[in-house]
C-alpha positions as CSV (number, residue, x, y, z in Angstrom):
1,M,231.0,-35.2,-36.7
2,D,233.2,-38.3,-36.4
3,V,234.4,-39.2,-39.9
4,T,237.5,-41.0,-41.3
5,W,240.3,-39.1,-42.9
6,M,239.5,-40.8,-46.2
7,T,236.0,-39.2,-46.0
8,K,237.7,-35.9,-45.4
9,Y,239.9,-36.3,-48.4
10,L,236.8,-37.1,-50.5
11,A,235.0,-34.1,-49.2
12,E,238.0,-31.9,-50.2
13,F,237.9,-33.4,-53.7
14,L,234.2,-32.9,-54.1
15,G,234.2,-29.5,-52.6
16,T,237.0,-28.2,-54.9
17,A,235.2,-29.8,-57.9
18,I,232.0,-28.0,-57.0
19,L,233.9,-24.7,-56.6
20,I,235.4,-25.0,-60.1
21,I,232.1,-26.1,-61.7
22,L,230.2,-23.1,-60.2
23,G,233.0,-20.6,-60.4
24,N,234.7,-21.3,-63.8
25,G,231.3,-22.4,-65.1
26,A,230.2,-18.8,-64.6
27,V,233.3,-17.5,-66.3
28,A,232.6,-19.8,-69.3
29,N,229.0,-18.6,-69.5
30,V,230.2,-15.0,-69.7
31,D,233.3,-15.3,-71.8
32,L,232.5,-18.0,-74.4
33,K,230.8,-16.9,-77.6
34,G,227.3,-18.1,-78.2
35,T,226.3,-18.9,-74.6
36,K,223.1,-17.5,-73.2
37,G,225.1,-15.6,-70.6
38,F,227.6,-14.3,-73.1
39,A,228.9,-10.8,-72.1
40,S,226.4,-10.7,-69.2
41,G,228.9,-9.0,-66.9
42,W,231.4,-9.4,-64.1
43,M,228.7,-9.8,-61.4
44,T,227.7,-13.1,-62.9
45,I,231.2,-14.4,-62.3
46,A,231.2,-12.9,-58.8
47,W,228.0,-14.7,-57.9
48,G,229.3,-17.9,-59.4
49,Y,232.4,-17.9,-57.3
50,G,230.7,-16.7,-54.2
51,C,228.2,-19.6,-54.4
52,G,231.1,-21.9,-55.5
53,V,232.6,-21.3,-52.0
54,M,229.5,-21.0,-50.0
55,I,227.8,-24.2,-51.1
56,P,230.7,-26.6,-50.4
57,A,231.3,-24.7,-47.1
58,L,227.8,-25.6,-46.0
59,M,228.0,-29.1,-47.4
60,F,231.5,-30.1,-46.1
61,G,232.4,-27.5,-43.4
62,N,231.5,-30.0,-40.7
63,V,233.3,-32.9,-42.5
64,S,236.7,-31.7,-43.6
65,G,236.7,-28.1,-42.6
66,N,236.1,-27.3,-46.3
67,H,239.6,-25.9,-47.0
68,I,239.3,-26.5,-50.8
69,N,242.4,-24.4,-51.1
70,P,246.1,-25.6,-50.6
71,A,247.1,-22.1,-49.4
72,F,244.6,-22.4,-46.6
73,T,245.6,-25.9,-45.7
74,L,249.3,-24.9,-45.6
75,G,248.6,-21.7,-43.6
76,L,246.6,-23.7,-41.0
77,A,249.4,-26.3,-40.7
78,V,252.2,-23.7,-40.3
79,S,250.2,-22.1,-37.5
80,G,249.5,-25.4,-35.8
81,F,245.8,-25.6,-36.6
82,F,246.0,-28.6,-38.9
83,P,248.2,-31.8,-38.7
84,W,251.1,-31.9,-41.2
85,A,250.5,-35.6,-41.6
86,H,247.4,-34.9,-43.7
87,V,248.5,-31.8,-45.7
88,A,249.8,-33.6,-48.8
89,Q,246.6,-35.7,-49.0
90,Y,244.4,-32.6,-48.7
91,I,246.4,-30.8,-51.4
92,V,246.3,-33.8,-53.8
93,A,242.5,-34.1,-53.3
94,Q,242.1,-30.4,-54.0
95,L,244.1,-30.4,-57.2
96,L,242.4,-33.5,-58.5
97,G,239.0,-32.0,-57.7
98,A,239.9,-28.8,-59.6
99,I,240.9,-30.8,-62.6
100,V,237.8,-33.0,-62.6
101,G,235.6,-29.9,-62.0
102,Q,237.2,-28.2,-65.0
103,A,236.7,-31.3,-67.1
104,V,233.0,-31.0,-66.5
105,I,233.0,-27.4,-67.7
106,V,234.9,-28.4,-70.9
107,M,232.4,-31.2,-71.6
108,V,229.4,-28.9,-71.1
109,Y,230.8,-25.9,-73.0
110,R,232.7,-27.6,-75.8
111,P,230.5,-26.2,-78.6
112,Y,231.2,-22.7,-77.3
113,Y,234.9,-23.1,-77.0
114,L,234.9,-24.0,-80.7
115,K,233.1,-20.7,-81.5
116,T,235.3,-18.5,-79.3
117,T,238.1,-16.6,-81.1
118,N,239.7,-14.8,-78.2
119,S,242.5,-17.0,-76.8
120,N,242.5,-15.2,-73.4
121,H,238.8,-15.8,-73.0
122,I,239.5,-19.5,-73.5
123,L,242.3,-19.6,-71.0
124,G,240.3,-17.4,-68.6
125,T,237.7,-20.1,-68.2
126,F,240.5,-22.3,-66.9
127,S,243.0,-20.1,-65.1
128,T,244.0,-16.5,-64.3
129,I,246.2,-14.0,-66.1
130,D,246.9,-10.4,-65.2
131,N,245.1,-8.0,-67.5
132,V,248.3,-6.0,-68.0
133,D,249.4,-8.9,-70.2
134,D,248.8,-8.1,-73.9
135,G,250.5,-11.1,-75.3
136,T,253.9,-9.5,-75.8
137,G,257.1,-10.3,-73.9
138,T,257.4,-6.6,-72.8
139,S,254.2,-6.8,-70.8
140,R,255.2,-9.8,-68.8
141,S,257.1,-8.0,-66.1
142,G,254.3,-5.6,-65.3
143,A,251.7,-8.4,-65.4
144,T,253.8,-10.5,-63.0
145,I,254.2,-7.7,-60.5
146,N,250.6,-6.5,-60.6
147,G,249.4,-10.1,-60.5
148,F,251.5,-11.0,-57.5
149,L,250.3,-7.9,-55.5
150,N,246.7,-8.5,-56.4
151,E,246.8,-12.2,-55.6
152,F,248.7,-11.7,-52.3
153,F,246.5,-9.0,-50.9
154,G,243.3,-10.6,-52.1
155,S,244.3,-13.9,-50.6
156,F,245.4,-12.2,-47.4
157,V,241.9,-10.6,-46.9
158,L,240.2,-13.9,-47.8
159,F,242.1,-16.0,-45.2
160,F,242.1,-13.4,-42.4
161,A,238.4,-12.7,-42.9
162,A,237.6,-16.4,-43.2
163,L,239.2,-17.1,-39.8
164,G,237.4,-14.1,-38.3
165,L,234.1,-15.3,-39.6
166,T,234.5,-18.9,-38.3
167,K,236.5,-18.3,-35.1
168,N,235.1,-14.9,-33.8
169,F,231.4,-15.4,-34.8
170,F,228.6,-14.2,-32.5
171,G,228.4,-16.8,-29.7
172,A,231.9,-18.2,-30.2
173,E,232.6,-17.5,-26.6
174,V,229.9,-19.9,-25.3
175,I,231.7,-23.2,-25.8
176,P,235.0,-22.1,-24.0
177,A,232.8,-20.7,-21.2
178,I,231.0,-24.1,-20.8
179,D,234.3,-25.9,-20.9
180,K,235.7,-23.7,-18.1
181,L,232.5,-24.2,-16.1
182,L,232.7,-28.0,-16.4
183,S,236.3,-27.9,-15.3
184,S,235.5,-25.8,-12.2
185,Q,232.8,-28.4,-11.3
186,G,235.3,-31.2,-11.2
187,A,235.0,-32.4,-14.7
188,A,238.5,-31.6,-15.7
189,G,239.4,-32.7,-19.2
190,T,235.7,-32.8,-20.3
191,K,235.1,-30.6,-23.3
192,V,231.9,-29.9,-25.2
193,A,233.6,-30.8,-28.5
194,D,234.0,-34.4,-27.2
195,M,230.4,-34.8,-26.1
196,D,227.6,-36.7,-28.0
197,I,224.1,-35.3,-28.1
198,A,222.9,-37.5,-25.2
199,T,225.6,-36.1,-22.9
200,K,224.8,-32.5,-23.9
201,V,221.1,-33.1,-23.1
202,Q,222.1,-34.6,-19.7
203,Q,224.3,-31.6,-19.0
204,G,221.5,-29.3,-20.0
205,I,223.6,-27.5,-22.6
206,V,222.2,-28.8,-25.9
207,G,220.3,-25.6,-26.5
208,L,223.4,-23.4,-26.1
209,T,225.5,-25.6,-28.3
210,T,222.8,-25.7,-31.0
211,G,222.7,-22.0,-31.1
212,N,226.5,-21.9,-31.4
213,A,226.3,-24.3,-34.4
214,S,223.7,-22.0,-36.0
215,S,225.9,-19.0,-35.7
216,L,228.8,-21.0,-37.3
217,A,226.4,-22.0,-40.2
218,V,225.7,-18.3,-40.8
219,A,229.4,-17.6,-40.8
220,H,229.8,-20.2,-43.6
221,L,227.1,-18.4,-45.5
222,A,229.1,-15.2,-45.1
223,L,232.1,-16.8,-46.6
224,G,230.3,-16.9,-49.9
225,F,229.6,-13.2,-49.7
226,L,233.2,-12.6,-48.8
227,V,234.4,-14.3,-51.9
228,M,231.8,-12.7,-54.1
229,T,232.9,-9.3,-52.8
230,L,236.6,-10.1,-53.4
231,V,235.9,-11.1,-57.0
232,A,233.9,-7.9,-57.5
233,S,236.4,-5.6,-55.8
234,L,239.8,-7.2,-56.6
235,G,238.9,-9.3,-59.6
236,G,239.8,-6.6,-62.1
237,P,243.5,-7.2,-62.4
238,T,243.7,-11.0,-62.4
239,G,240.3,-12.7,-61.9
240,P,241.3,-13.3,-59.1
241,G,242.7,-16.8,-58.3
242,L,243.2,-16.7,-54.5
243,N,243.7,-20.5,-54.6
244,P,246.6,-22.5,-56.1
245,A,244.4,-25.5,-56.9
246,R,241.8,-23.4,-58.6
247,D,244.4,-22.0,-60.9
248,L,247.0,-24.8,-61.4
249,G,244.7,-27.8,-61.8
250,P,242.7,-26.2,-64.6
251,R,245.8,-24.8,-66.2
252,I,247.3,-28.3,-66.5
253,L,244.1,-29.4,-68.2
254,H,244.2,-26.4,-70.6
255,A,247.8,-27.4,-71.5
256,V,247.0,-31.0,-72.4
257,L,243.7,-30.6,-74.2
258,P,244.0,-30.3,-78.0
259,K,242.6,-27.6,-80.3
260,S,240.1,-30.2,-81.5
261,I,238.4,-29.8,-78.1
262,L,239.1,-26.2,-77.2
263,G,239.0,-24.7,-80.7
264,E,241.6,-23.3,-83.1
265,S,241.9,-20.1,-81.1
266,K,243.4,-22.0,-78.1
267,S,246.8,-20.5,-77.4
268,D,249.6,-21.2,-74.8
269,S,248.8,-21.8,-71.2
270,K,251.0,-18.9,-70.1
271,W,253.2,-21.0,-67.8
272,W,255.5,-18.0,-67.3
273,Y,252.8,-16.6,-65.1
274,A,251.6,-19.8,-63.5
275,W,253.8,-19.5,-60.4
276,V,252.1,-16.2,-59.3
277,P,248.6,-17.6,-58.4
278,V,250.3,-20.5,-56.6
279,V,253.0,-18.7,-54.6
280,A,251.2,-15.5,-53.7
281,P,248.2,-17.1,-52.1
282,I,250.4,-19.5,-50.1
283,L,252.5,-16.7,-48.7
284,A,249.3,-14.7,-48.0
285,G,247.8,-17.7,-46.3
286,I,250.8,-18.3,-44.0
287,S,251.0,-14.6,-43.2
288,A,247.3,-14.0,-42.6
289,I,246.6,-17.0,-40.4
290,A,249.8,-16.4,-38.4
291,L,248.7,-12.7,-37.8
292,F,245.2,-13.8,-36.8
293,K,246.7,-16.3,-34.3
294,I,248.9,-13.6,-32.8
295,I,246.1,-11.1,-32.4
296,F,243.1,-13.2,-31.5
297,M,244.2,-16.6,-30.2
């Protein structure tokens, strides 16, 4: 699909906003007192975040690549899969999308914020915190170490598996094989990715490329199940975040919103921990994508 970079930035903004609305919306439904989903269980949150990734992936995967995650954008750029000239714009769009998405959650759930007395539950609908933290200074070291490990390895699995799903899907070998065949027939420099539908029909390859696209669509569905499983399996310690924009954007909003909106039980935004769900996923993204490139590309 031939779209402008501005359209891609907008897709990243909207995709990240949808991620937060569906993901943190599920958290709010479970953790805020008085909601119909109150205390309904962890799998509600896992489904919310799984669909929060899957739906934007299907909507915008063919537009912007649906990064919706600064760690993924940076990791791709470091390994040469994404142009550095557009990294900053993608990250800004993702952060703004996360803030706007969280603002929607606050507007919808404000009556239930006012009823909730657990400050960690209020913060948890915005950002992550390691469950080792008990509100005392002595627990911070353990929470930071455990949180970093959880965010790093969870993010590593996410990015490595995401590339595997979208690069090594069944049928992924078809397009390179067609490109090689075209080159051998004297059409050097001609690639399937550069062809329009009419050219594909003329070349007799439209059926093959359509099947390839269908397999990639299934891969994007699988991304949602990947995230859902990560939340179910590695969500116990921290949430998890796995995404700097998903954590930092809403945390900024939590910090600036007054108690008149979030209730008297709103506490601090735990900025001492905020670097963990930012740095750990970025390091994991760079490492996972580089390792995938070394092994498979």
